TIBA-274428 format. One record per residue (C-alpha): x, y, z; residue in one letter. Coordinates in nm, 3 decimals, always signed. Example, Ala and Ser with C-alpha at 12.3 -4.5 7.8 and 13.67 -1.06 7.14 Angstrom:
TIBA-274428
+---------+---------+---------+------+
|      c1 |      c2 |      c3 | rest |
+---------+---------+---------+------+
|  +1.230 |  -0.450 |  +0.780 |    A |
|  +1.367 |  -0.106 |  +0.714 |    S |
+---------+---------+---------+------+
//
This chain:
TIBA-274428
+---------+---------+---------+------+
|      c1 |      c2 |      c3 | rest |
+---------+---------+---------+------+
|  +0.643 |  -2.670 |  -0.652 |    M |
|  +0.522 |  -2.403 |  -0.847 |    R |
|  +0.181 |  -2.165 |  -0.774 |    L |
|  +0.020 |  -1.898 |  -1.025 |    R |
|  -0.124 |  -1.597 |  -0.819 |    H |
|  -0.441 |  -1.461 |  -0.972 |    R |
|  -0.212 |  -1.149 |  -1.074 |    D |
|  -0.029 |  -1.380 |  -1.329 |    G |
|  +0.335 |  -1.400 |  -1.065 |    Q |
|  +0.468 |  -1.769 |  -1.043 |    T |
|  +0.476 |  -1.815 |  -0.710 |    V |
|  +0.773 |  -2.044 |  -0.597 |    H |
|  +0.716 |  -2.276 |  -0.286 |    L |
|  +1.041 |  -2.495 |  -0.198 |    S |
|  +1.208 |  -2.662 |  +0.155 |    Y |
|  +1.497 |  -2.541 |  +0.336 |    C |
|  +1.769 |  -2.810 |  +0.288 |    T |
|  +1.959 |  -2.650 |  +0.568 |    N |
|  +1.767 |  -2.957 |  +0.766 |    V |
|  +2.068 |  -3.146 |  +0.612 |    H |
|  +2.397 |  -3.121 |  +0.729 |    A |
|  +2.619 |  -3.175 |  +0.446 |    A |
|  +2.882 |  -2.910 |  +0.388 |    E |
|  +3.051 |  -3.011 |  +0.033 |    E |
|  +2.931 |  -3.089 |  -0.282 |    L |
|  +2.938 |  -3.452 |  -0.285 |    D |
|  +2.735 |  -3.443 |  +0.025 |    G |
|  +2.459 |  -3.222 |  -0.105 |    I |
|  +2.433 |  -3.402 |  -0.421 |    I |
|  +2.385 |  -3.741 |  -0.220 |    E |
|  +2.124 |  -3.548 |  -0.024 |    Q |
|  +1.915 |  -3.520 |  -0.336 |    L |
|  +1.887 |  -3.883 |  -0.338 |    D |
|  +1.838 |  -3.965 |  -0.006 |    T |
|  +1.567 |  -3.689 |  +0.038 |    Y |
|  +1.459 |  -3.426 |  -0.212 |    A |
|  +1.366 |  -3.744 |  -0.492 |    L |
|  +1.158 |  -3.931 |  -0.256 |    P |
|  +0.983 |  -3.637 |  -0.086 |    I |
|  +0.915 |  -3.477 |  -0.442 |    R |
|  +0.776 |  -3.823 |  -0.543 |    E |
|  +0.558 |  -3.846 |  -0.221 |    K |
|  +0.404 |  -3.537 |  -0.299 |    L |
|  +0.344 |  -3.632 |  -0.629 |    G |
|  +0.464 |  -3.329 |  -0.837 |    T |
|  +0.689 |  -3.362 |  -1.105 |    N |
|  +0.910 |  -3.046 |  -1.014 |    V |
|  +1.022 |  -2.981 |  -0.630 |    L |
|  +1.152 |  -2.632 |  -0.496 |    G |
|  +1.463 |  -2.668 |  -0.291 |    L |
|  +1.582 |  -2.365 |  -0.103 |    G |
|  +1.899 |  -2.494 |  -0.089 |    L |
|  +2.204 |  -2.468 |  +0.180 |    W |
|  +2.548 |  -2.455 |  +0.070 |    I |
|  +2.806 |  -2.416 |  +0.295 |    A |
|  +3.064 |  -2.137 |  +0.248 |    A |
|  +3.368 |  -2.388 |  +0.173 |    P |
|  +3.141 |  -2.544 |  -0.092 |    A |
|  +3.058 |  -2.193 |  -0.252 |    A |
|  +3.392 |  -2.102 |  -0.265 |    S |
|  +3.445 |  -2.462 |  -0.430 |    E |
|  +3.166 |  -2.407 |  -0.674 |    L |
|  +3.271 |  -2.064 |  -0.787 |    V |
|  +3.630 |  -2.160 |  -0.858 |    S |
|  +3.498 |  -2.422 |  -1.109 |    D |
|  +3.181 |  -2.364 |  -1.328 |    S |
|  +3.224 |  -2.743 |  -1.430 |    A |
|  +3.084 |  -2.821 |  -1.057 |    K |
|  +2.857 |  -2.551 |  -1.082 |    I |
|  +2.712 |  -2.725 |  -1.396 |    E |
|  +2.767 |  -3.059 |  -1.258 |    R |
|  +2.553 |  -2.929 |  -0.950 |    L |
|  +2.273 |  -2.777 |  -1.189 |    R |
|  +2.236 |  -3.131 |  -1.426 |    R |
|  +2.205 |  -3.334 |  -1.094 |    E |
|  +1.927 |  -3.100 |  -0.954 |    I |
|  +1.736 |  -3.049 |  -1.271 |    A |
|  +1.768 |  -3.435 |  -1.376 |    T |
|  +1.561 |  -3.529 |  -1.049 |    R |
|  +1.307 |  -3.309 |  -1.139 |    G |
|  +1.399 |  -3.063 |  -0.855 |    L |
|  +1.455 |  -2.690 |  -0.916 |    E |
|  +1.638 |  -2.393 |  -0.713 |    V |
|  +1.546 |  -2.028 |  -0.708 |    V |
|  +1.664 |  -1.941 |  -0.371 |    T |
|  +1.928 |  -2.044 |  -0.130 |    L |
|  +2.002 |  -2.009 |  +0.230 |    N |
|  +2.316 |  -1.824 |  +0.313 |    G |
|  +2.243 |  -1.767 |  +0.659 |    F |
|  +2.453 |  -2.031 |  +0.814 |    P |
|  +2.828 |  -1.988 |  +0.719 |    Y |
|  +2.892 |  -2.390 |  +0.824 |    A |
|  +2.904 |  -2.601 |  +1.079 |    A |
|  +2.534 |  -2.579 |  +1.119 |    F |
|  +2.412 |  -2.863 |  +1.237 |    Q |
|  +2.699 |  -3.011 |  +1.420 |    Q |
|  +2.727 |  -2.885 |  +1.825 |    P |
|  +2.932 |  -2.573 |  +1.804 |    V |
|  +2.916 |  -2.286 |  +2.041 |    V |
|  +2.579 |  -2.160 |  +2.059 |    K |
|  +2.552 |  -1.831 |  +1.870 |    G |
|  +2.801 |  -1.915 |  +1.610 |    A |
|  +2.556 |  -1.923 |  +1.338 |    V |
|  +2.545 |  -1.572 |  +1.340 |    Y |
|  +2.925 |  -1.544 |  +1.249 |    E |
|  +3.101 |  -1.422 |  +1.021 |    P |
|  +2.865 |  -1.167 |  +1.030 |    D |
|  +2.829 |  -0.815 |  +0.765 |    W |
|  +3.138 |  -0.611 |  +0.922 |    T |
|  +3.377 |  -0.895 |  +0.802 |    T |
|  +3.443 |  -0.910 |  +0.465 |    P |
|  +3.384 |  -1.324 |  +0.477 |    A |
|  +2.977 |  -1.235 |  +0.488 |    R |
|  +3.019 |  -1.048 |  +0.172 |    L |
|  +3.210 |  -1.261 |  -0.019 |    T |
|  +3.025 |  -1.578 |  +0.088 |    Y |
|  +2.700 |  -1.398 |  -0.041 |    T |
|  +2.853 |  -1.277 |  -0.357 |    L |
|  +2.945 |  -1.628 |  -0.408 |    N |
|  +2.612 |  -1.763 |  -0.335 |    L |
|  +2.442 |  -1.520 |  -0.581 |    A |
|  +2.715 |  -1.623 |  -0.853 |    R |
|  +2.604 |  -1.962 |  -0.786 |    I |
|  +2.254 |  -1.940 |  -0.833 |    L |
|  +2.234 |  -1.725 |  -1.119 |    E |
|  +2.373 |  -2.048 |  -1.272 |    R |
|  +2.153 |  -2.302 |  -1.111 |    L |
|  +1.805 |  -2.098 |  -1.165 |    M |
|  +1.559 |  -2.262 |  -1.438 |    P |
|  +1.583 |  -2.049 |  -1.778 |    E |
|  +1.234 |  -1.909 |  -1.696 |    D |
|  +1.273 |  -1.787 |  -1.326 |    A |
|  +1.201 |  -1.442 |  -1.334 |    V |
|  +1.465 |  -1.408 |  -1.017 |    R |
|  +1.648 |  -1.547 |  -0.771 |    G |
|  +1.675 |  -1.474 |  -0.347 |    S |
|  +1.939 |  -1.543 |  -0.133 |    V |
|  +1.839 |  -1.465 |  +0.260 |    S |
|  +2.111 |  -1.398 |  +0.514 |    T |
|  +2.177 |  -1.289 |  +0.888 |    L |
|  +2.034 |  -0.939 |  +0.949 |    P |
|  +2.374 |  -0.797 |  +0.958 |    L |
|  +2.487 |  -0.889 |  +1.316 |    A |
|  +2.418 |  -0.994 |  +1.677 |    W |
|  +2.333 |  -0.695 |  +1.831 |    R |
|  +2.616 |  -0.657 |  +2.065 |    T |
|  +2.900 |  -0.566 |  +2.017 |    P |
|  +2.719 |  -0.293 |  +1.803 |    W |
|  +2.855 |  +0.068 |  +1.773 |    D |
|  +2.853 |  +0.340 |  +1.464 |    D |
|  +3.210 |  +0.165 |  +1.320 |    E |
|  +3.031 |  -0.159 |  +1.294 |    R |
|  +2.722 |  -0.037 |  +1.145 |    R |
|  +2.948 |  +0.149 |  +0.881 |    D |
|  +3.111 |  -0.154 |  +0.794 |    A |
|  +2.797 |  -0.322 |  +0.722 |    C |
|  +2.666 |  -0.025 |  +0.519 |    R |
|  +3.002 |  -0.043 |  +0.302 |    R |
|  +2.928 |  -0.420 |  +0.242 |    S |
|  +2.552 |  -0.387 |  +0.164 |    M |
|  +2.673 |  -0.118 |  -0.095 |    D |
|  +2.924 |  -0.320 |  -0.233 |    V |
|  +2.672 |  -0.604 |  -0.253 |    L |
|  +2.413 |  -0.405 |  -0.471 |    A |
|  +2.673 |  -0.259 |  -0.691 |    S |
|  +2.790 |  -0.659 |  -0.730 |    E |
|  +2.470 |  -0.813 |  -0.801 |    L |
|  +2.370 |  -0.527 |  -1.065 |    G |
|  +2.691 |  -0.686 |  -1.245 |    R |
|  +2.537 |  -1.012 |  -1.260 |    L |
|  +2.359 |  -1.143 |  -1.619 |    D |
|  +2.025 |  -1.260 |  -1.421 |    R |
|  +1.817 |  -1.068 |  -1.122 |    T |
|  +1.938 |  -1.219 |  -0.736 |    V |
|  +1.807 |  -1.036 |  -0.485 |    R |
|  +1.949 |  -1.055 |  -0.138 |    V |
|  +1.708 |  -1.081 |  +0.176 |    A |
|  +1.817 |  -0.975 |  +0.523 |    F |
|  +1.619 |  -1.210 |  +0.767 |    E |
|  +1.514 |  -1.018 |  +1.138 |    P |
|  +1.572 |  -1.261 |  +1.403 |    E |
|  +1.539 |  -1.229 |  +1.770 |    P |
|  +1.859 |  -1.100 |  +1.922 |    G |
|  +2.009 |  -0.985 |  +1.606 |    C |
|  +2.051 |  -0.602 |  +1.513 |    V |
|  +1.770 |  -0.618 |  +1.312 |    V |
|  +1.454 |  -0.818 |  +1.514 |    E |
|  +1.163 |  -0.677 |  +1.386 |    N |
|  +1.011 |  -0.494 |  +1.128 |    T |
|  +1.035 |  -0.188 |  +1.319 |    T |
|  +1.426 |  -0.208 |  +1.286 |    Q |
|  +1.413 |  -0.387 |  +0.967 |    A |
|  +1.263 |  -0.043 |  +0.802 |    A |
|  +1.466 |  +0.176 |  +0.942 |    E |
|  +1.780 |  +0.012 |  +0.849 |    M |
|  +1.700 |  -0.099 |  +0.495 |    F |
|  +1.498 |  +0.212 |  +0.383 |    R |
|  +1.767 |  +0.401 |  +0.210 |    D |
|  +1.910 |  +0.083 |  +0.058 |    A |
|  +1.926 |  -0.049 |  -0.322 |    D |
|  +1.575 |  -0.178 |  -0.279 |    T |
|  +1.610 |  -0.315 |  -0.594 |    E |
|  +1.827 |  -0.546 |  -0.515 |    R |
|  +1.832 |  -0.581 |  -0.121 |    L |
|  +1.511 |  -0.625 |  +0.086 |    G |
|  +1.414 |  -0.883 |  +0.373 |    V |
|  +1.371 |  -1.260 |  +0.455 |    C |
|  +1.044 |  -1.226 |  +0.659 |    L |
|  +1.079 |  -1.576 |  +0.874 |    D |
|  +0.717 |  -1.582 |  +1.002 |    L |
|  +0.861 |  -1.794 |  +1.294 |    A |
|  +1.084 |  -1.468 |  +1.397 |    H |
|  +0.760 |  -1.276 |  +1.319 |    L |
|  +0.578 |  -1.474 |  +1.611 |    A |
|  +0.837 |  -1.417 |  +1.850 |    C |
|  +0.851 |  -1.035 |  +1.826 |    A |
|  +0.471 |  -1.051 |  +1.886 |    W |
|  +0.382 |  -0.857 |  +1.560 |    E |
|  +0.096 |  -0.840 |  +1.388 |    D |
|  +0.127 |  -0.973 |  +1.041 |    P |
|  -0.084 |  -0.667 |  +0.858 |    A |
|  +0.083 |  -0.396 |  +1.045 |    A |
|  +0.442 |  -0.543 |  +0.988 |    A |
|  +0.379 |  -0.572 |  +0.607 |    L |
|  +0.242 |  -0.229 |  +0.577 |    Q |
|  +0.522 |  -0.112 |  +0.770 |    R |
|  +0.742 |  -0.246 |  +0.555 |    L |
|  +0.554 |  -0.079 |  +0.239 |    R |
|  +0.589 |  +0.238 |  +0.395 |    E |
|  +0.958 |  +0.214 |  +0.370 |    A |
|  +0.973 |  +0.112 |  +0.029 |    G |
|  +1.121 |  -0.207 |  +0.138 |    V |
|  +1.031 |  -0.544 |  -0.034 |    P |
|  +0.965 |  -0.847 |  +0.094 |    V |
|  +1.254 |  -1.063 |  -0.150 |    V |
|  +1.160 |  -1.405 |  +0.059 |    K |
|  +0.905 |  -1.554 |  +0.337 |    T |
|  +1.089 |  -1.824 |  +0.539 |    Q |
|  +0.700 |  -2.014 |  +0.618 |    V |
|  +0.804 |  -2.170 |  +0.924 |    S |
|  +0.618 |  -2.155 |  +1.319 |    A |
|  +0.752 |  -2.103 |  +1.629 |    A |
|  +0.691 |  -2.271 |  +1.980 |    L |
|  +0.434 |  -2.109 |  +2.197 |    A |
|  +0.327 |  -2.140 |  +2.607 |    S |
|  +0.036 |  -1.987 |  +2.710 |    D |
|  +0.120 |  -2.076 |  +3.062 |    D |
|  +0.506 |  -2.089 |  +3.088 |    P |
|  +0.450 |  -2.159 |  +3.479 |    E |
|  +0.222 |  -2.450 |  +3.395 |    R |
|  +0.414 |  -2.579 |  +3.066 |    D |
|  +0.793 |  -2.564 |  +3.236 |    A |
|  +0.814 |  -2.918 |  +3.251 |    E |
|  +0.746 |  -2.978 |  +2.902 |    V |
|  +0.905 |  -2.669 |  +2.799 |    L |
|  +1.250 |  -2.807 |  +2.940 |    A |
|  +1.208 |  -3.108 |  +2.685 |    Q |
|  +1.337 |  -2.841 |  +2.415 |    Y |
|  +1.635 |  -2.692 |  +2.569 |    V |
|  +1.921 |  -2.843 |  +2.349 |    E |
|  +2.281 |  -2.752 |  +2.313 |    P |
|  +2.308 |  -2.662 |  +1.944 |    R |
|  +2.149 |  -2.322 |  +1.944 |    F |
|  +1.978 |  -2.040 |  +2.076 |    L |
|  +1.581 |  -2.036 |  +2.118 |    H |
|  +1.525 |  -1.691 |  +2.210 |    Q |
|  +1.249 |  -1.637 |  +2.416 |    T |
|  +0.980 |  -1.348 |  +2.404 |    R |
|  +0.703 |  -1.270 |  +2.639 |    G |
|  +0.375 |  -1.089 |  +2.593 |    R |
|  +0.448 |  -0.858 |  +2.860 |    A |
|  +0.842 |  -0.821 |  +2.731 |    G |
|  +1.017 |  -1.070 |  +2.884 |    L |
|  +1.312 |  -1.127 |  +2.655 |    S |
|  +1.577 |  -1.381 |  +2.677 |    T |
|  +1.854 |  -1.493 |  +2.463 |    D |
|  +1.810 |  -1.874 |  +2.531 |    D |
|  +1.487 |  -2.082 |  +2.659 |    L |
|  +1.680 |  -2.208 |  +2.988 |    D |
|  +1.726 |  -1.849 |  +3.086 |    D |
|  +1.357 |  -1.787 |  +3.079 |    A |
|  +1.284 |  -2.103 |  +3.277 |    L |
|  +1.492 |  -1.930 |  +3.522 |    A |
|  +1.278 |  -1.631 |  +3.542 |    G |
|  +0.942 |  -1.441 |  +3.505 |    D |
|  +0.698 |  -1.718 |  +3.414 |    R |
|  +0.394 |  -1.499 |  +3.444 |    G |
|  +0.326 |  -1.405 |  +3.097 |    Q |
|  +0.259 |  -1.621 |  +2.761 |    P |
|  +0.588 |  -1.697 |  +2.557 |    W |
|  +0.686 |  -1.759 |  +2.209 |    R |
|  +1.018 |  -1.951 |  +2.142 |    I |
|  +1.232 |  -1.901 |  +1.842 |    H |
|  +1.220 |  -2.297 |  +1.770 |    Y |
|  +1.092 |  -2.389 |  +1.457 |    H |
|  +0.864 |  -2.667 |  +1.488 |    V |
|  +0.658 |  -2.859 |  +1.186 |    P |
|  +0.406 |  -2.636 |  +1.059 |    I |
|  +0.146 |  -2.911 |  +1.000 |    H |
|  +0.155 |  -3.085 |  +1.370 |    A |
|  +0.136 |  -2.964 |  +1.696 |    Q |
|  +0.444 |  -2.975 |  +1.935 |    P |
|  +0.407 |  -3.159 |  +2.283 |    V |
|  +0.118 |  -3.058 |  +2.447 |    P |
|  +0.006 |  -2.801 |  +2.635 |    P |
|  +0.244 |  -2.638 |  +2.408 |    L |
|  +0.110 |  -2.482 |  +2.066 |    R |
|  +0.293 |  -2.346 |  +1.762 |    A |
|  +0.234 |  -1.984 |  +1.627 |    T |
|  +0.043 |  -2.126 |  +1.302 |    T |
|  -0.233 |  -1.859 |  +1.345 |    G |
|  +0.080 |  -1.586 |  +1.256 |    V |
|  +0.184 |  -1.795 |  +0.973 |    L |
|  -0.214 |  -1.840 |  +0.842 |    R |
|  -0.255 |  -1.451 |  +0.875 |    D |
|  +0.108 |  -1.373 |  +0.729 |    A |
|  +0.040 |  -1.564 |  +0.413 |    L |
|  -0.301 |  -1.406 |  +0.357 |    R |
|  -0.176 |  -1.092 |  +0.340 |    V |
|  +0.117 |  -1.193 |  +0.162 |    L |
|  -0.045 |  -1.384 |  -0.120 |    V |
|  -0.384 |  -1.388 |  -0.044 |    G |
|  -0.470 |  -1.066 |  -0.192 |    G |
|  -0.498 |  -0.895 |  -0.536 |    A |
|  -0.117 |  -0.919 |  -0.580 |    T |
|  +0.146 |  -1.112 |  -0.431 |    A |
|  +0.378 |  -0.947 |  -0.226 |    E |
|  +0.639 |  -1.239 |  -0.237 |    C |
|  +0.724 |  -1.490 |  -0.479 |    D |
|  +0.937 |  -1.695 |  -0.295 |    H |
|  +0.801 |  -1.915 |  +0.003 |    L |
|  +1.046 |  -2.152 |  +0.191 |    D |
|  +0.952 |  -2.410 |  +0.450 |    V |
|  +1.232 |  -2.386 |  +0.688 |    E |
|  +1.216 |  -2.636 |  +0.994 |    T |
|  +1.562 |  -2.723 |  +1.063 |    Y |
|  +1.486 |  -2.876 |  +1.399 |    T |
|  +1.329 |  -3.169 |  +1.227 |    W |
|  +1.596 |  -3.356 |  +1.235 |    N |
|  +1.674 |  -3.365 |  +1.629 |    V |
|  +1.397 |  -3.463 |  +1.853 |    L |
|  +1.316 |  -3.234 |  +2.192 |    P |
|  +1.617 |  -3.275 |  +2.405 |    E |
|  +1.830 |  -3.405 |  +2.134 |    G |
|  +1.770 |  -3.765 |  +2.251 |    S |
|  +1.786 |  -3.920 |  +1.900 |    R |
|  +1.867 |  -3.785 |  +1.521 |    P |
|  +1.552 |  -3.860 |  +1.274 |    R |
|  +1.600 |  -4.161 |  +1.046 |    D |
|  +1.616 |  -4.056 |  +0.687 |    P |
|  +1.270 |  -4.207 |  +0.603 |    A |
|  +1.119 |  -4.025 |  +0.898 |    E |
|  +1.253 |  -3.702 |  +0.770 |    L |
|  +1.135 |  -3.763 |  +0.444 |    V |
|  +0.808 |  -3.816 |  +0.570 |    A |
|  +0.786 |  -3.532 |  +0.781 |    G |
|  +0.910 |  -3.305 |  +0.525 |    I |
|  +0.699 |  -3.406 |  +0.258 |    A |
|  +0.358 |  -3.382 |  +0.526 |    A |
|  +0.453 |  -3.041 |  +0.604 |    E |
|  +0.488 |  -2.944 |  +0.209 |    L |
|  +0.159 |  -3.071 |  +0.141 |    D |
|  +0.038 |  -2.867 |  +0.438 |    H |
|  +0.147 |  -2.552 |  +0.312 |    A |
|  +0.047 |  -2.626 |  -0.004 |    R |
|  -0.309 |  -2.682 |  +0.125 |    G |
|  -0.284 |  -2.327 |  +0.320 |    L |
|  -0.217 |  -2.156 |  -0.053 |    L |
|  -0.492 |  -2.376 |  -0.225 |    D |
|  -0.714 |  -2.196 |  +0.018 |    E |
|  -0.601 |  -1.884 |  -0.091 |    L |
|  -0.671 |  -1.959 |  -0.457 |    N |
|  -0.311 |  -2.001 |  -0.570 |    L |
|  -0.344 |  -2.236 |  -0.836 |    N |
|  -0.097 |  -2.551 |  -0.867 |    R |
|  +0.117 |  -2.493 |  -1.195 |    E |
|  +0.201 |  -2.787 |  -1.388 |    K |
|  +0.567 |  -2.781 |  -1.489 |    V |
|  +0.738 |  -2.900 |  -1.808 |    T |
|  +1.011 |  -3.126 |  -1.676 |    W |
|  +1.288 |  -3.264 |  -1.914 |    Q |
|  +1.460 |  -3.534 |  -1.680 |    G |
+---------+---------+---------+------+
//
């Protein structure tokens, strides 16, 4: 969906398709009919934006055959869909049971991560609508925090330099956004400002995930000011909410429902608690409010008495797009935990998933309406 900011910029609102598990081209196209098209129809919008996730094997397949990119572009367009941003954080096997932490590999110390990200940028410049000003690819914040040393830091810096140089060779503007995340080398905006202030900020910047921002207990206004002062642009925003507990001792039984085998759910306490997973937090100090890296739907409350960090989300959107100038023009709703209920009890069926994502996008659109972003009507040649 497209919205018009008062400064004249088009702000793109999409949903991130890493909620779906397909990792090859035919599966990605099947998703368009199973999920994206019904979501668009439920929303009553003539164009729906996708924050497309293309796994590394599919990306390699596409860049080696321009006809396949053209096929994907055509399949997207004929359904009234559009893509200006790709999620390049998960490399592959995102939804299947894997070793926890595997989503951070390969990292930016390896050639594989650079190759994958450049493949995505080359695909995106072909997929973007002709009138799109620019595209974005989000990626992990360099690496998990351990192991980390000067050698690994230098390897990441070299890859970033090559990345910026190669992005400059594209015919269209595509920027790469590094996404601070709990437990990683770059966990918060203080670290992001330090790490990326000397990068090529015409082509590189940050992806501000609002659930991660909340987990870091950062104030949105202060965080954005910190990035501005460092000259680091917010290339993309993941519109997301984290799980929160004001009293973990009281809420321990309910919190345990959110322990599951696929992903780390890093937990941060207001008084300094820091664990790499929710079960570790439950085994330790419960005497302070927690925020948990678990992306819950932004339009609905989690299992009571838990809550979502939607206050942080609202404050951040107000700073990002509620002022005289839009500080970010790519907003991507990312609730990848939509497809499994607490405790992994059962996967959601497609109709349930469609209804949930549509409701979440409608809620996000409503928040942006409140900030006086006007909905654009896009001419679609289906």
